[in-house]
C-alpha positions as CSV (number, residue, x, y, z in Angstrom):
1,A,93.6,85.8,111.5
2,E,96.4,85.2,108.7
3,H,93.9,85.8,106.0
4,C,91.4,88.5,107.7
5,P,91.8,92.0,106.4
6,R,90.7,93.5,109.7
7,A,93.0,91.4,111.6
8,L,95.8,92.3,109.4
9,L,95.1,95.9,109.6
10,R,94.6,95.8,113.5
11,A,98.2,94.3,113.5
12,E,99.6,97.1,111.6
13,L,98.0,99.9,113.6
14,E,99.5,98.3,116.6
15,R,103.0,98.5,114.9
16,L,102.2,102.2,114.4
17,G,100.9,102.5,118.1
18,A,104.4,101.3,119.4
19,L,105.8,104.4,117.5
20,G,103.7,106.5,119.6
21,F,101.0,107.2,116.9
22,D,97.3,106.6,116.2
23,L,96.0,106.7,112.6
24,F,93.3,109.2,112.3
25,G,91.1,109.7,109.1
26,A,88.2,108.9,106.9
27,F,87.3,107.7,103.4
28,E,85.6,109.5,100.6
29,L,83.7,107.2,98.4
30,E,82.3,107.2,95.0
31,G,79.4,105.3,93.9
32,A,77.3,105.0,90.6
33,V,73.5,105.6,91.2
34,L,71.8,103.0,88.8
35,A,68.3,102.2,87.9
36,E,69.1,98.4,88.2
37,T,68.9,95.6,90.9
38,A,72.2,93.2,91.4
39,E,70.2,90.9,89.6
40,S,69.3,92.8,86.5
41,L,73.0,93.9,86.2
42,R,74.0,90.6,85.7
43,A,72.2,90.4,82.5
44,K,73.2,93.6,81.1
45,R,76.0,94.8,78.8
46,A,77.9,97.9,79.7
47,A,76.4,100.1,77.1
48,D,72.9,99.0,78.4
49,V,73.1,99.8,82.1
50,A,70.4,102.4,83.1
51,V,71.2,105.1,85.4
52,V,68.8,107.2,87.9
53,P,68.4,110.8,86.6
54,G,69.1,113.8,88.3
55,W,72.7,112.8,89.3
56,D,74.5,114.4,86.3
57,R,75.4,118.1,87.4
58,V,77.9,118.4,89.9
59,Y,77.2,120.1,93.4
60,S,73.7,121.1,92.2
61,F,71.6,121.6,95.0
62,V,68.7,122.5,92.8
63,D,69.0,118.8,91.0
64,Q,69.8,117.2,94.1
65,T,66.3,118.3,95.8
66,G,64.7,115.6,93.3
67,Q,66.8,112.9,95.2
68,S,66.4,114.4,98.5
69,G,64.4,111.5,99.8
70,L,67.1,109.0,99.2
71,I,70.1,111.5,100.5
72,D,67.8,112.1,103.4
73,D,67.5,108.4,104.1
74,L,71.1,107.5,103.7
75,L,72.1,110.5,106.2
76,Q,69.6,109.3,108.8
77,S,70.5,105.7,108.1
78,C,74.0,106.2,108.5
79,E,73.8,108.5,111.5
80,T,71.6,106.0,113.6
81,M,74.4,103.4,112.6
82,G,77.2,105.4,114.3
83,L,79.0,106.4,111.1
84,P,77.8,109.9,110.3
85,L,78.6,111.3,106.9
86,E,80.0,114.9,106.4
87,T,79.1,115.4,103.1
88,A,76.7,113.9,100.2
89,H,76.4,115.2,96.9
90,A,76.4,114.4,93.1
91,E,79.7,114.1,91.4
92,F,80.4,113.8,87.8
93,M,78.5,111.2,85.6
94,D,75.8,110.1,87.8
95,I,77.8,109.5,90.9
96,L,77.1,109.9,94.5
97,E,80.0,111.0,96.6
98,V,80.3,111.1,100.4
99,G,82.6,112.2,102.8
100,M,82.7,110.3,105.9
101,A,83.3,111.6,109.3
102,P,87.1,111.3,110.7
103,A,87.7,108.2,112.9
104,V,90.4,106.7,114.6
105,G,92.2,103.3,113.7
106,L,90.1,100.3,112.5
107,R,86.9,102.5,112.6
108,I,88.4,104.2,109.7
109,A,87.8,101.2,107.3
110,D,84.8,99.8,109.2
111,N,82.9,102.7,108.7
112,A,83.6,102.5,104.7
113,G,82.8,99.1,104.6
114,L,79.6,99.5,106.4
115,Y,78.6,102.6,104.4
116,K,79.1,100.6,101.3
117,A,76.5,98.1,102.7
118,A,74.0,100.8,103.8
119,A,74.3,102.6,100.6
120,K,72.9,99.5,98.9
121,I,70.3,99.2,101.4
122,V,68.8,102.6,100.9
123,A,68.9,102.6,97.3
124,A,66.9,99.4,97.0
125,K,64.2,101.0,99.1
126,H,64.2,103.8,96.6
127,G,64.2,101.6,93.5
128,A,67.9,102.1,92.9
129,Y,71.2,100.5,93.4
130,V,74.7,101.8,94.3
131,S,77.4,100.4,92.5
132,F,81.1,100.7,93.6
133,M,82.7,99.2,90.7
134,A,85.7,101.0,89.6
135,R,84.5,102.0,86.2
136,R,81.4,100.6,84.7
137,S,81.6,102.2,81.0
138,E,84.2,103.7,78.8
139,K,82.0,106.8,78.2
140,D,81.6,107.4,82.0
141,Q,84.1,108.6,85.1
142,G,85.2,105.9,87.3
143,C,84.4,105.7,91.3
144,G,87.2,106.5,93.4
145,A,88.0,106.1,97.0
146,H,90.3,108.8,98.4
147,I,91.5,107.8,101.7
148,N,92.1,110.9,103.8
149,V,94.8,110.1,106.9
150,S,97.0,111.6,109.5
151,L,98.7,110.5,112.6
152,Q,97.8,111.8,116.1
153,D,100.2,111.8,118.9
154,R,99.0,108.5,121.2
155,S,99.4,110.2,124.5
156,S,97.7,113.9,123.6
157,G,95.6,113.2,120.8
158,E,97.2,116.0,119.1
159,G,98.0,116.0,115.3
160,V,101.6,115.3,114.5
161,F,101.6,116.8,110.7
162,F,101.5,120.4,111.1
163,D,104.4,122.9,111.7
164,E,103.6,126.5,111.0
165,Q,107.5,127.5,110.9
166,A,108.5,124.5,108.7
167,E,108.8,124.2,105.1
168,H,105.5,123.5,103.3
169,R,104.2,123.7,107.0
170,L,104.8,119.8,107.5
171,T,106.7,118.1,110.3
172,G,109.7,115.6,109.5
173,T,107.2,112.9,110.7
174,A,104.6,114.0,107.8
175,L,107.3,114.2,105.2
176,H,108.6,110.9,105.9
177,F,105.2,109.5,105.9
178,V,104.7,110.9,102.5
179,G,108.3,109.5,101.6
180,G,107.0,106.0,102.8
181,L,103.9,106.1,100.6
182,L,105.8,107.1,97.7
183,T,108.5,104.5,98.1
184,Y,106.0,101.4,99.2
185,L,102.7,102.0,97.4
186,P,104.0,100.6,94.1
187,E,104.7,97.2,95.2
188,L,101.6,97.3,97.3
189,F,99.4,98.8,94.8
190,L,97.1,95.6,94.6
191,L,95.5,96.2,97.6
192,L,94.4,99.7,96.3
193,A,93.4,98.5,92.9
194,P,92.4,94.9,93.7
195,N,90.4,94.1,90.3
196,L,90.8,93.6,86.7
197,N,88.2,96.1,86.6
198,S,90.2,98.3,88.5
199,Y,92.6,99.2,86.1
200,K,89.9,100.9,83.5
201,R,90.1,104.1,85.7
202,Y,93.4,104.6,85.1
203,A,93.1,106.6,81.9
204,P,93.6,110.2,80.8
205,G,90.8,112.7,81.1
206,I,88.7,111.0,83.8
207,F,90.5,112.7,87.1
208,T,92.2,109.5,88.3
209,P,96.0,110.2,89.3
210,L,98.4,108.6,86.7
211,N,101.8,108.8,88.3
212,N,103.1,108.4,91.8
213,S,103.5,111.8,93.0
214,W,102.6,114.5,95.7
215,S,101.9,117.9,96.1
216,I,100.5,120.7,98.3
217,N,96.6,121.1,97.9
218,N,96.7,119.9,94.5
219,R,94.3,117.4,93.4
220,T,96.1,116.2,90.1
221,V,98.5,114.3,91.9
222,A,98.4,110.7,93.8
223,L,99.1,112.0,97.2
224,R,97.6,115.2,98.0
225,V,98.7,117.1,101.1
226,S,96.6,119.5,103.1
227,N,98.9,121.7,105.2
228,Q,96.3,124.7,106.4
229,T,95.8,124.1,110.3
230,R,97.1,121.5,112.6
231,G,93.6,120.1,112.8
232,S,93.2,119.6,109.3
233,A,96.7,118.5,108.0
234,R,96.7,115.4,106.4
235,V,97.6,113.4,103.4
236,E,94.8,112.3,100.6
237,V,95.8,109.2,99.0
238,R,93.5,109.5,95.5
239,P,94.6,106.6,93.2
240,A,92.4,103.8,94.8
241,G,89.0,102.7,93.4
242,A,85.7,102.6,95.3
243,D,86.1,98.6,94.6
244,V,88.9,98.3,97.6
245,C,88.2,96.3,100.5
246,P,88.6,99.3,102.9
247,H,90.8,97.3,105.6
248,L,93.3,96.1,103.0
249,A,93.6,99.7,101.2
250,L,94.1,101.5,104.7
251,L,96.4,98.5,105.7
252,A,98.6,99.5,102.6
253,V,98.6,103.1,103.5
254,C,99.5,102.7,107.1
255,L,102.5,100.2,106.4
256,A,104.0,102.2,103.6
257,G,103.7,105.4,105.8
258,R,105.1,103.6,108.9
259,L,107.9,102.3,107.1
260,G,108.5,105.7,106.0
261,I,108.7,107.2,109.4
262,E,110.9,104.4,110.5
263,E,113.2,104.6,107.7
264,K,113.4,108.5,107.8
265,I,112.5,108.5,104.0
266,E,112.6,111.9,102.5
267,P,110.2,112.6,99.6
268,P,111.3,114.3,96.6
269,P,110.0,118.0,96.1
270,P,106.6,118.5,95.9
271,L,105.1,118.8,92.1
272,T,103.5,121.8,91.0
273,G,100.9,122.7,88.2
274,N,99.6,119.8,86.4
275,G,100.2,116.3,87.8
276,W,98.6,114.5,85.3
277,A,101.2,116.0,82.6
278,E,104.1,114.9,84.9
279,T,106.5,112.1,83.6
280,D,109.2,112.2,86.1
281,T,108.2,112.5,89.6
282,G,111.3,111.5,91.1
283,A,109.4,108.3,92.9
284,P,109.0,104.6,91.5
285,P,106.2,104.5,89.1
286,I,102.8,102.9,90.4
287,P,101.8,100.0,88.2
288,L,98.5,101.1,86.3
289,E,98.1,97.4,84.6
290,F,96.7,94.5,86.5
291,G,99.3,92.2,85.4
292,P,102.3,94.2,86.7
293,A,100.3,95.2,90.0
294,I,100.0,91.3,90.5
295,A,103.8,90.7,90.0
296,A,104.9,93.6,91.9
297,F,102.9,92.3,95.1
298,A,103.7,88.7,94.6
299,S,107.2,89.8,94.6
300,S,107.2,92.1,97.4
301,E,109.6,91.8,100.5
302,V,107.5,94.2,102.3
303,A,104.3,92.4,101.7
304,R,105.8,89.0,102.8
305,T,107.6,90.5,105.7
306,H,104.4,92.2,107.4
307,L,101.3,90.4,105.6
308,G,102.8,86.6,105.6
309,E,103.2,84.1,102.6
310,G,99.8,82.7,103.1
311,F,97.8,85.7,102.7
312,I,99.9,86.8,99.5
313,A,99.8,83.3,98.0
314,D,96.0,83.0,98.2
315,F,95.7,87.0,97.3
316,V,97.6,86.7,94.0
317,E,96.1,83.6,93.0
318,D,92.5,85.0,93.3
319,R,93.6,87.9,91.3
320,K,95.2,85.5,88.6
321,W,92.0,83.6,88.4
322,Q,90.4,87.0,87.1
323,Q,92.8,87.3,84.8
324,E,92.6,83.7,83.5
325,T,88.7,83.7,83.3
326,F,88.7,87.2,81.7
327,A,91.1,86.2,79.1
328,G,89.0,83.1,78.2
329,T,85.8,85.1,77.8
330,V,84.4,86.3,74.7
331,T,83.4,90.1,74.8
332,D,80.9,92.3,73.1
333,W,83.6,94.0,71.6
334,E,84.8,90.8,70.2
335,I,81.5,90.1,68.6
336,R,81.1,93.5,67.0
337,T,84.6,93.7,65.6
338,F,85.4,90.1,64.6
339,S,82.0,88.2,63.8
340,S,81.9,89.3,60.3
341,L,85.3,87.9,59.6
């Protein structure tokens, strides 16, 4: 259990439950639809990876009819498995995005993990491969994981984020939850971006949050807060890539948010306008490079207290292995750039 992501998440959910709350929410996941197999990809350069045509126009019902066999099969398979999808549509640059139906507690992450497996199985039957790699090419968009969460009162099942009369129509609990995310996610960021490739998404112009910020119904920030109704009020955590372990990503969100409630952390004012252009958000910066993210997690007292020394040591060692292996790898770019010297 010391090293099991599901067991660690269960323990954190129990701590949240001791405060009288249940976590409620769902993942949105993006995956690239490739005309490849797992075996063929291992032999490919990034520039040579083939995509399945028909996924390049966003939200096109006309184009998606050409892929209705795959989509319908995926929807039916997930329904049969007990993890229904609320949405499934083409996103930018050959990406299939799905929104999962909301669930409570462990099931939020379980559904995301099961979906990633189901998508690969169904796609293979249609001669395709769904990759959740964070970014497969410098020419393309990345694949993100948006983690939508709110809290319910454990006794009544009612949402506790919405207050029609309050500023921003958000309760103090909601604001403290956001304050905790802004305060503690920077040192837990390695759980949201766990791989060397994860950090290729943090580049201008590809719709990925680049700073530690929050706002109301604004998709240019790291934490988009929806405040329309009691039933839909939630925080959408947007920086994670689709390559996450869902249980560890949800663990980071739950832990940071709970500490915000316990410590009554007030967030800075929400941003307005273009969050991508903002440089001073009033919150600690998130590490947008692999090395600093590893260092922040390795030295995090919050991680050490709540996740344990053993998990931190092994998780960090594996990330450093990625760094060291890549540092010793001669890339295609190096051949093109330096072979004539």
